[in-house]
N, C-alpha and C positions, 0 to 999 in steps of 0.2 A: 477718415481716421478707418475706418473699414480699408481703406488701400493700406495704409500702414499695420493693418494688422494680416492682411493678406500677402504682404510683400514679407514680412518677417518670416510668416509659415513657409510660403513657396523658400527663403533662405535657409529654414530648419529642416524644412526635404531636403534642398538641395543636397544641405550638410548632412545629414545623414544618410541620403543616399551615397555620395561619394566617400565619406568621411570610414561608413563602415567598412571598406574593402583596404583601408591602410592599417585600421583598428586588427583586422583577421591578420594582414602581411605581418604588424608587428609580434605578434603571436607567433605565427612562424618561422620568424628570423629570431626569437629566443632560444637559444643554447643552455640547456640546465645542466648541472656539475651534478644534480642527484634528479630521480625521476621516484615515483610509486613503485615501477617495475625497470631495473637498468637492464640494458639491450645482454640482447644473447649472442653468442659465435654461432653461424650454422652447427646444424648436425644433433642437435640434440629434440627436436621435436618428439620423443616420446617420452618425453619428465612435461609434468605439468609446469606451468608457468611460476614463478618465484619458490617454485621447492627445490630443497639444498640440490638433491639430483640434478634437476638443470642447471644449478650455477653450477656443481663440481666437471659437468658436462662440457660445458662452454668454456670454461677455463682449461679444463684440461686438450678440447680441440683446438683452441686459439693457443695453447701452448704447442702442442701437436705441431699446428700451422707454421709457425713459429721456427719451430725444427727443422720442418721440411723445405723452407726456404727462404732462408737467412743464411747469407753468405759472407764468411769469415774473408773483409775486402784483406788483399796481397798486401797493403800498405803497412795494417794492424799488423799480421802476422809477421812482417819485415821487421819491426820494432818492434814486438812484442808485447804490443800492448792489448790487455785484458781490461774489462771493467764493466760497467755497465748503462747503458744510454738511455737516457729517459729520454719519450717521444709521447704526445698530446697531437689527437685526432678527435675529430665530430663522428659520433654517427649520429648522419640524420634521419630526418621523419619515414624516411623512407628504408630506412637501416645500409646508405650506402657509407662509404669510410670517408671525410673530405678534410678538406683543411688541417693537413698533418705538418705536424712543426718539431724539429727540435729541441728539446727546453734543457740536456743537458747532454754534452757531448763527452768523450773520452778520445779524441783526434783519429789518425789512421783511415780516416772514411767510413767509421763505424756509423758516423751519425745518419750519413748517406746510406748506407745499407740496411740501417733500422727502418728508415723511409720509404724505401722499395721494396720490404715486406709490407705495409702496410699499402702500397699502390694494388699490390696482389690481392690484400684481400675481398673474399668475397664477400656478398652482402651480406649483415647482420639482420636479426630480428630488434628492429627498434623498440626503443624505451617505449615506456605510456605512463604518462602523468592523466590523473582525471579521467584518467579511459583514452585521452588520445595519444597520438602517438607524436612523441616530440625529438627533438635533436639533441644533444648530451656530450659534453666533453670528455673522451677518460683521458686520464695520464697512463702509459703502459712504462715497467721497466724491461730493456731486452740486454741480457746479458752475454757477453761476450768473453768466453771461456779457453784457454785451452786445454789439456790434459784429458781425461773419457771420452770415449767416446761419445758420441749422440746422443745412442739407445740408452746408456748409463745413466747421463744427466739428464733424459726429458725422462725420468721414472724419479727424479727429486724434485725435479725445478717446479717453483711455486712461484704463481701469481700474485702477487700483494698492492690492491688497487688500493691508490691514496693521493694524494695531495703532494705537491711537491712546490714547497716555498723557499725561492734561494740554494743552499745547499742542503736543506732538510725535508727528511718526508717524515708525511705524515699517515698513519694507516688509517684508515677507513671502512666502515663493515658495508 
């Protein structure tokens, strides 16, 4: 009887010792769609976290980055293609952009151009959930349009974070 209790205790300790790292890894592999504090694009450290000023600064910095690094594909220009490409990506717990994908493309190599911009992004300030840095999936519209020059467009362009389901976009706060 004592041997069976001893075997059970040893088995239980082994399960705890070897099982806890697996539980920790499962939590690290979780990708959230919302967190207590969503990630911030870099360049806004002068503002307090979760302030409206920091969120506005983060969004404006992201728009500026996209405006500076997005290249309108020659194929799209020659075919007169305009519209919005929707991309999805993860900001991991270290702030790195990973797992980029195109949710909705407009053709003319615009989807590829949008992905190239994501690959050039610097590390973000990661999301926090319950005080821990976590990975968060973001969906982002990237607009391709002819017309006014880039300086004029950047002053009027706004990011509307949201969710894409099929061809429908639902805006989230």
